[in-house]
C-alpha positions, 0 to 999 in steps of 0.5 A: 872645708871638705867634710868626709865620712868618718871624720871628727870635727869640733865647731867652735862658735857654731852659732845657728848650727847650720854648718854643724848640720851640713857636716853631720849630713856628710857623715862626720861626727861633729860637736858644736860649741858656742858661748851663747845659751840661746844659740845652743838652744836654737841649734839643739832644736834643729837636730837633737842627735848632735851634741852642742855645748855652751 
């Protein structure tokens, strides 16, 4: 994956959100989705500015 500033990325199955956070820091607009509520709660605590959905 080659995230570039200004790209829009959807991470389906984002899990712990580590990749989402890395992509966001590269300047991409990113959204994370996971089926587990506990994972989403954990990922939101890392960066509340990134949208995560169940």
